N, C-alpha and C positions, 0 to 999 in steps of 0.2 A: 452692765456693759456686756455686749455679746463678744464672742471670739472671732475677731476679724481674720485671723489666720485660717479659721475652720471656714468662714464664709468665702474666702479666696479660694480654697481647695474645692469646697462644693461647687462653686461657680466653674471652675476648671474641669470638674468632673461631670459637670451638666446634672447636678443633683437638685432637681427643682424643688422638692419638698423641704430639704435642708435649707436652701437659699431663702425661699419664701418664709419659712418658720423663723429664721434668724432675723430677717428684716422686719417681720411683724412683731417680734419681741422688742427689737430696738425702737420701734415707733410707739409700742405699748408703754415703753419705759420712758417716753418723753422725747424721743428723736435725738437724744445726745449722741454723737459720734456718727451722724448721717455722713459727713464729708469722709470719714475713715472707711465707712462702709461702702461708699461710692468708689474709693480709691482700691478697695479690696476686690470689689466685682470687676473693676478694670483690670486689675492684675490677673483675676482668673480668666478673663477674656483673652489676655495675652497668652495665657496657658493653652486655651484653645486653639488660638493661632498657631502656636507651636506645634501642637499635637496634629492640627490639619496639615501642616507643612511636612511632617515627619511620616505622614500617611496613616497615622492611628485614628484620626478623625476624618469624615468625609463630609460632602456638601450638605447632607441632611443634618449632620451634627452642627454645622455652622449656622443653619437656618434656626435650628432649635436654640442655640446659644443666643442668637440675636433676639429671639422671642423672649428667652428667659431674662435677658439683660433688660429689655424693655419693661417687663413685668416688675423686675426689680426697681427700677427707676420710678415706676408709678407708685409703688409702696412708699418709698422714701422721699419722693418729690415735695410733698409739704415741708418736711424738716430742712430740706436742702434750699428751698425757696426762702424760708423763713431766716436761715443763717446767711443767705446771700442779700438779705435786705429788700426782698420783692423784685418786681420786674426791672430789668436794667435796659430794656430797649427790644428792638426787633430787627430780624434779619432774614435773609432769604437762604434756602438751602434746597440743592437738587443734585440728582445724578445727571451727568452731561450727556449730550446728544450721542447716540450709538452705543450707549451702555444701559443695560436693563437691571443692573445689580442695585439693591437698596438695603442690605442687611447693615453695612457699615454706616450708611447714611441714617438709617433708622435708630441705630444706637447713639450716634452723635446728636440727633434730634432729641432724643430721650434725656440725654445728659445736659444738653443746652437748656432745654425747659426745666429740668430740675435745677439748673443754675440760675433761673430766673430770666432766662432769654425767651421772647415770644418768637417763634419760628414759623415762617411762611414756607411751607414744604411743597414745592413745585412737583415733586415726584422724580420719575425716571425718564431717560431718554428726552431731555429738554434741550430744545434749539437754542442757540445763543440769543436770537432775536427775542425769543419768549422770555428768556431771563432778563434781558435789558427792559422790555415792556413791563414786567412785574415789577422791577426795581423802581421804575418811574411811577407806576400806579400805587405801590405800597410806600413809596418815599423812604426806602431802606438805604442805608449806607454800608452794610456789611453784607457780603456775598459768600456763601460757602459752596464750593463745587467738589463733587465727590465722582469718583470713577474707579473701576477695578480693573477693566482692559486697557491695555497699552494704547489703543486708539483714542481713549479718553483724554490724553495728553494734547492731541491735535484739537479735540473739541473744546478743551479748556482754554488753549491759546485763542481759538476762534471766538470764544465767548469774551476774553478780555479785548480782543480787536474790535468786537461789536460794540463794547462799551466805549472805546475810543472814537468809533465812528459816530457814535451818538453824542460825543462831547461830554461824556460823563465820567470818563475814567478817573479823572482827579477827584471826584466827588464820592467814591466808593473805595472800600478796602475788600480785597479779595483773597480768600484763603482757599487752597486746594488741598485734597486729601485722598487718599486710596493706595492700593497695592503698589502701582507703578511709580508713584510720586517720590521724587527726590529733590534735593537742593538744586541740582543742576536742572531738572525739569522745571522747578519754580521759576528759575531764571529765563528759561526758554519760553515758558507760558507768558510770563510777564505778571505773575501774581505777586502779591505783598508778602505772603507767608505760606508755608506748607506744614503739614503735620501728617504722621502715620498713627499718632496716638490720640484716641478720642478726648482723653482728659486734657492733654495740651492744647488741642484744637479748641476746646471750650473756653480755656484760659485765655487763649489769644483773642477770641471772638468777644469775650467779656471785656478784656482790656481795651479793645476798640470802642465797644459800645459805651464804656464808662469815659 
């Protein structure tokens, strides 16, 4: 069994070699503890966020952290999917209109896929009407909306309103996430749930799909 505390620290310090070595060792030993490894990686990402807020890390560090997290998820995904019991369903994920950030979205996507969720990623700066259209075409019932800028809140609200206008609001569950999101904003937007924690977001989506 690998040292999960060391994995958490390595992720927080953006120590690529150690993170990859530990996860490859875990997989070579049969993948036992993949869920704990996922949690350790997420805790390490929380450290990265704290260091960014304190000014010790910069945007380039956040981008690298997102790439490292995605790489980590790719390594342990087979073990996570196996423990999750295979595919649990399909959902849409995107960064809303007016927001070009995708680091957080990509991390959530990697974790969702590792958790057995098929993700239709619409990308960044996606208009409400495009999200509704994709939901219809893909036949999905769970929607994940991401945003980093404050203006994303109004775009999220507009997306919920677009689902109402299309007569589909009662047919879908909508989760919002990102830096500006709060419980108060969730109520304002009209979403079903919100999360600032990628692991919690995945848990919510899996519960809806199940």
